[in-house]
C-alpha positions as CSV (number, residue, x, y, z in Angstrom):
1,M,54.9,-7.6,-47.1
2,E,54.9,-11.0,-45.4
3,K,52.3,-9.8,-42.8
4,H,50.0,-8.6,-45.6
5,L,50.2,-11.9,-47.4
6,E,49.3,-13.6,-44.1
7,I,46.3,-11.4,-43.7
8,I,45.2,-12.1,-47.2
9,F,45.6,-15.9,-46.7
10,Y,43.6,-16.0,-43.5
11,S,40.9,-13.7,-45.0
12,L,40.5,-16.0,-48.0
13,L,40.4,-19.0,-45.6
14,I,37.6,-17.4,-43.5
15,L,35.8,-16.4,-46.7
16,L,35.9,-20.0,-47.9
17,A,34.6,-21.2,-44.5
18,F,31.6,-18.8,-44.8
19,W,31.0,-19.9,-48.4
20,V,31.0,-23.6,-47.4
21,T,28.6,-22.9,-44.6
22,G,26.4,-21.0,-47.0
23,R,26.4,-24.0,-49.4
24,W,25.5,-26.3,-46.6
25,Y,22.7,-24.0,-45.4
26,Y,21.3,-23.7,-48.9
27,A,21.1,-27.5,-49.3
28,F,19.6,-27.9,-45.8
29,A,17.0,-25.1,-46.3
30,S,16.1,-26.5,-49.7
31,R,15.6,-29.9,-48.3
32,K,13.5,-28.6,-45.3
33,K,11.5,-26.3,-47.5
34,I,12.6,-23.1,-45.7
35,L,11.5,-20.9,-48.5
36,D,10.2,-17.4,-49.2
37,I,7.1,-18.0,-51.2
38,P,6.4,-15.0,-53.5
39,T,3.1,-13.1,-53.3
40,R,1.8,-10.2,-55.3
41,R,3.8,-7.8,-53.1
42,S,7.0,-9.7,-53.6
43,S,9.9,-8.5,-55.9
44,H,10.8,-12.1,-56.7
45,H,8.7,-14.7,-58.7
46,T,10.0,-18.1,-57.6
47,P,10.3,-19.8,-54.2
48,T,13.7,-18.8,-52.7
49,V,15.6,-20.1,-49.7
50,R,15.3,-17.7,-46.8
51,G,17.5,-17.4,-43.7
52,G,20.8,-17.1,-45.5
53,G,21.6,-14.2,-43.2
54,I,22.6,-16.8,-40.7
55,L,26.1,-16.1,-42.2
56,F,25.9,-12.5,-40.8
57,F,25.0,-13.9,-37.4
58,L,28.0,-16.3,-37.5
59,G,30.3,-13.5,-38.8
60,V,29.5,-11.0,-36.1
61,L,29.5,-13.7,-33.4
62,A,32.8,-15.2,-34.6
63,G,34.5,-11.8,-34.7
64,Y,33.2,-11.0,-31.2
65,A,34.4,-14.4,-29.8
66,A,37.9,-14.1,-31.5
67,F,38.7,-10.4,-30.9
68,V,36.3,-8.8,-28.4
69,F,35.2,-11.3,-25.8
70,P,34.6,-10.8,-22.9
71,Q,34.0,-7.1,-23.5
72,Y,30.4,-5.8,-24.1
73,P,28.4,-8.6,-22.5
74,W,25.2,-6.5,-22.8
75,F,25.8,-6.1,-26.5
76,L,26.2,-9.9,-26.8
77,A,22.9,-10.4,-25.0
78,G,21.1,-7.9,-27.1
79,F,22.6,-9.3,-30.3
80,L,21.6,-12.8,-29.5
81,L,18.1,-11.7,-28.5
82,L,17.5,-9.7,-31.7
83,S,18.9,-12.6,-33.9
84,L,16.7,-15.1,-32.1
85,T,13.7,-12.9,-32.6
86,G,14.5,-12.6,-36.3
87,W,15.0,-16.4,-36.6
88,L,11.6,-17.0,-35.0
89,D,10.0,-14.4,-37.1
90,D,11.3,-16.1,-40.3
91,R,9.5,-19.2,-39.2
92,K,6.4,-18.1,-37.2
93,N,5.7,-14.6,-38.4
94,L,5.6,-13.1,-34.9
95,S,3.1,-10.5,-34.1
96,P,4.2,-6.9,-33.5
97,G,3.0,-7.3,-29.9
98,V,5.6,-9.9,-29.4
99,R,8.4,-8.5,-31.5
100,F,8.5,-4.9,-30.3
101,P,8.9,-5.5,-26.5
102,V,11.7,-8.0,-27.2
103,Q,13.4,-5.6,-29.7
104,L,13.1,-2.8,-27.2
105,L,14.8,-4.9,-24.5
106,A,17.6,-5.9,-26.9
107,V,18.1,-2.2,-28.0
108,L,18.4,-1.1,-24.4
109,M,21.0,-3.8,-23.8
110,I,23.0,-2.7,-26.8
111,L,22.9,1.0,-26.0
112,Q,24.0,0.2,-22.5
113,D,27.3,-1.2,-23.7
114,A,27.5,1.6,-26.3
115,G,27.7,4.0,-23.3
116,L,24.5,5.9,-23.8
117,F,23.1,5.6,-20.3
118,A,26.4,6.4,-18.6
119,A,26.9,9.6,-20.7
120,D,25.9,12.9,-19.2
121,F,23.2,13.6,-21.8
122,H,19.8,15.1,-21.0
123,W,17.3,12.3,-20.3
124,G,15.2,13.6,-23.2
125,I,18.1,12.9,-25.6
126,K,18.5,9.4,-24.2
127,I,14.8,8.6,-24.7
128,L,15.0,10.0,-28.3
129,A,18.1,7.9,-28.9
130,V,16.2,4.7,-27.8
131,I,13.3,5.5,-30.1
132,V,15.7,6.2,-33.0
133,A,17.6,3.0,-32.3
134,L,14.4,0.9,-32.3
135,G,13.4,2.6,-35.5
136,F,16.8,1.8,-37.1
137,V,16.6,-1.8,-36.2
138,N,13.2,-2.2,-37.9
139,A,14.2,0.1,-40.8
140,F,17.2,-2.1,-41.6
141,N,14.9,-5.1,-41.6
142,F,12.2,-3.4,-43.7
143,M,14.6,-2.3,-46.4
144,D,15.6,-5.9,-47.3
145,G,13.3,-6.2,-50.3
146,I,15.4,-6.8,-53.4
147,N,18.5,-8.8,-54.3
148,G,21.7,-7.2,-53.2
149,I,20.4,-4.2,-51.2
150,T,21.2,-5.5,-47.7
151,G,24.6,-7.0,-48.7
152,L,25.9,-4.0,-50.7
153,Y,24.6,-1.4,-48.2
154,S,26.1,-3.4,-45.4
155,L,29.5,-3.5,-47.1
156,V,29.4,0.3,-47.3
157,L,28.5,0.6,-43.6
158,L,31.2,-1.8,-42.6
159,A,33.8,0.0,-44.7
160,S,32.6,3.3,-43.2
161,L,32.9,2.0,-39.6
162,A,36.4,0.7,-40.5
163,L,37.5,4.1,-41.9
164,L,36.0,5.9,-38.9
165,D,37.7,3.5,-36.5
166,G,41.0,4.1,-38.3
167,Q,40.8,7.7,-37.1
168,V,39.1,7.2,-33.7
169,H,40.0,3.7,-32.6
170,L,36.9,2.5,-30.7
171,L,36.1,-0.8,-32.4
172,D,38.5,-3.7,-33.2
173,S,38.8,-3.5,-37.0
174,R,39.2,-7.3,-37.2
175,W,35.7,-7.7,-35.8
176,T,34.4,-5.5,-38.7
177,A,36.5,-7.4,-41.2
178,I,35.1,-10.8,-40.1
179,A,31.5,-9.4,-40.4
180,G,32.4,-8.1,-43.9
181,L,33.7,-11.5,-45.0
182,S,30.4,-13.1,-44.0
183,V,28.5,-10.5,-46.1
184,L,30.8,-11.2,-49.1
185,A,30.2,-14.9,-48.8
186,F,26.4,-14.2,-48.7
187,G,26.8,-12.2,-51.9
188,Y,27.7,-15.3,-53.8
189,F,24.1,-16.5,-53.2
190,N,22.3,-13.2,-53.3
191,F,24.1,-10.8,-55.7
192,R,22.4,-12.3,-58.7
193,R,19.5,-11.6,-61.1
194,H,17.7,-14.6,-59.5
195,A,18.9,-15.0,-56.0
196,L,19.6,-18.4,-54.5
197,M,19.0,-17.2,-51.0
198,F,17.5,-14.3,-49.1
199,S,18.8,-13.0,-45.8
200,G,15.6,-13.2,-43.9
201,D,15.1,-11.5,-40.5
202,T,17.8,-13.7,-39.0
203,G,20.4,-11.8,-40.9
204,T,19.0,-8.3,-41.0
205,M,18.5,-8.3,-37.2
206,A,22.1,-9.6,-36.6
207,L,23.6,-6.9,-38.8
208,A,21.2,-4.2,-37.4
209,A,22.5,-5.1,-33.8
210,F,26.1,-4.8,-34.9
211,F,25.6,-1.5,-36.8
212,L,23.5,-0.1,-33.9
213,F,26.2,-0.8,-31.5
214,G,29.0,0.6,-33.7
215,L,27.2,3.7,-34.6
216,A,25.9,4.4,-31.1
217,K,29.4,3.9,-29.6
218,F,31.0,6.4,-32.0
219,M,28.1,8.9,-31.6
220,V,28.3,8.7,-27.8
221,H,32.1,8.8,-27.6
222,L,32.4,11.7,-30.1
223,R,29.2,13.4,-29.1
224,A,28.5,13.4,-32.9
225,P,24.8,13.4,-34.0
226,V,26.1,14.0,-37.5
227,L,27.1,10.4,-37.7
228,L,23.4,9.6,-38.4
229,L,24.3,10.6,-41.9
230,L,26.0,7.2,-42.3
231,V,22.6,5.7,-42.7
232,L,20.8,8.6,-44.3
233,L,19.3,6.8,-47.3
234,Y,17.9,3.9,-45.4
235,G,16.6,6.3,-42.7
236,T,14.9,8.6,-45.1
237,D,13.3,5.9,-47.2
238,S,12.1,3.9,-44.2
239,A,10.8,6.8,-42.2
240,M,9.0,8.6,-45.0
241,T,7.5,5.4,-46.3
242,I,6.1,4.6,-42.9
243,I,4.7,8.2,-42.6
244,R,3.1,7.9,-46.1
245,R,1.5,4.6,-45.3
246,L,0.1,5.9,-42.0
247,W,-1.2,8.9,-43.9
248,H,-3.1,6.6,-46.2
249,G,-4.4,4.5,-43.3
250,Q,-2.4,1.4,-44.1
251,N,-1.1,-1.3,-41.6
252,I,2.6,-0.6,-41.6
253,F,3.4,-4.1,-40.4
254,K,2.1,-5.7,-43.6
255,A,4.2,-6.3,-46.7
256,H,4.1,-3.5,-49.3
257,R,5.8,-2.0,-52.3
258,W,6.1,1.7,-51.3
259,H,9.8,2.1,-50.9
260,V,11.8,4.1,-53.5
261,Y,13.9,1.2,-54.4
262,Q,10.8,-0.8,-55.1
263,K,9.6,2.0,-57.4
264,M,13.0,1.8,-59.2
265,V,12.4,-1.9,-59.9
266,D,8.7,-2.0,-60.5
267,R,8.0,1.3,-62.3
268,W,11.4,2.4,-63.7
269,H,12.3,-1.2,-64.5
270,W,15.8,-1.1,-63.0
271,K,17.5,-4.4,-62.3
272,H,17.6,-5.4,-58.6
273,L,21.4,-5.1,-58.4
274,T,21.4,-1.8,-60.2
275,A,19.0,-0.3,-57.7
276,A,20.9,-1.9,-54.8
277,A,24.2,-0.6,-56.1
278,F,22.7,2.9,-56.5
279,Y,21.8,3.0,-52.8
280,A,25.1,1.6,-51.8
281,L,27.1,4.0,-54.0
282,F,25.1,7.1,-53.0
283,Q,25.6,6.3,-49.3
284,A,29.3,5.5,-49.8
285,I,29.9,9.0,-51.3
286,I,28.1,10.7,-48.4
287,N,30.0,8.6,-45.8
288,Y,33.4,9.1,-47.5
289,V,33.0,12.9,-47.6
290,M,31.8,13.1,-44.0
291,I,34.7,11.0,-42.7
292,A,37.3,12.7,-44.9
293,C,36.1,16.1,-43.6
294,R,36.0,14.8,-40.0
295,C,32.6,16.3,-39.6
296,W,32.3,15.1,-36.0
297,E,34.9,17.7,-35.0
298,K,32.5,20.5,-35.8
299,S,30.5,22.0,-32.9
300,V,27.4,20.2,-31.9
301,F,25.2,23.0,-33.3
302,E,26.9,22.8,-36.6
303,Q,26.5,19.1,-36.7
304,W,22.8,19.4,-36.0
305,M,22.5,21.9,-38.8
306,M,24.3,19.6,-41.2
307,L,22.1,16.7,-40.2
308,F,18.9,18.6,-40.5
309,G,20.0,20.2,-43.8
310,A,20.8,16.8,-45.3
311,M,17.6,15.3,-44.0
312,F,15.5,18.2,-45.5
313,I,17.1,17.7,-48.9
314,F,16.5,14.0,-48.9
315,V,12.9,14.3,-47.6
316,V,12.1,16.8,-50.4
317,S,13.8,14.5,-52.9
318,Y,11.7,11.5,-51.6
319,L,8.5,13.5,-51.9
320,L,9.4,14.6,-55.5
321,I,10.2,11.1,-56.5
322,Q,6.9,9.8,-55.0
323,R,4.6,12.6,-56.2
324,H,1.5,11.7,-58.2
325,E,2.3,8.1,-57.7
326,P,-0.6,5.7,-57.8
327,E,-0.6,3.9,-54.5
328,R,0.2,0.2,-54.5
329,T,-0.2,-2.2,-51.7
């Protein structure tokens, strides 16, 4: 009992530290005019502080320094590189020609420490894994379009990694907990009808690096492709939206309003937090069932069948939701 009280006390203390940091950054960014100015493609209507995801960067880094260092030096290098790229993109709007080579290098570093390249997988699988990993990093960034979606979805992923680690023991759960506290602190500023702060690429890239490392490490160690289901909603929405935009001849690097969650807000008139909570809750149900059933213990063939079956259902659902939809840019 005493140990539990001590954990609660230190958790609240760390949460308070992140909250204070968030308050300081909000005042600083407001003074320096580090703002996200709305356009006709935006889901917000007033200038809003951007870059609040620096809390995610600090959370992952603090957890690493306190509980993991000096393990995974390649992860740390990739994490810092992705976060720095996100920070620069928030301020300079880097071109894809600059972003993607840097992201590829960072992804290779992270996958190195996740064990991908040392595993005895076919080289084709390794190349596919790199492509999927690069896609995941950008998908996680692309999906940050309404209040609450990055924070709530991230809390689900963090809880899923913690549950998975409780059975497999590959990541230090304290690292995941510190990252989760940073997301909760950010929620004070973002889980609102009118957000005080947005994450920006700084935060989404920092979280994407952490999730990529955790997911890849579990997938490689357990030889479990089925674990891709942990990010099924983001993956389906992002991939299918990119395919649709390419089909219509659009520049996929420009802002748009084609995601399903944007349709929920723009066309169905859902509140931002309602749409974000729907994504998080739906993904949470999938993840809980998969972890409770220990799906990674199935044969690799069965896992691929489960993965492709779920992907087929979600792709068909996506197409049905988006059918006969007037295109908006």
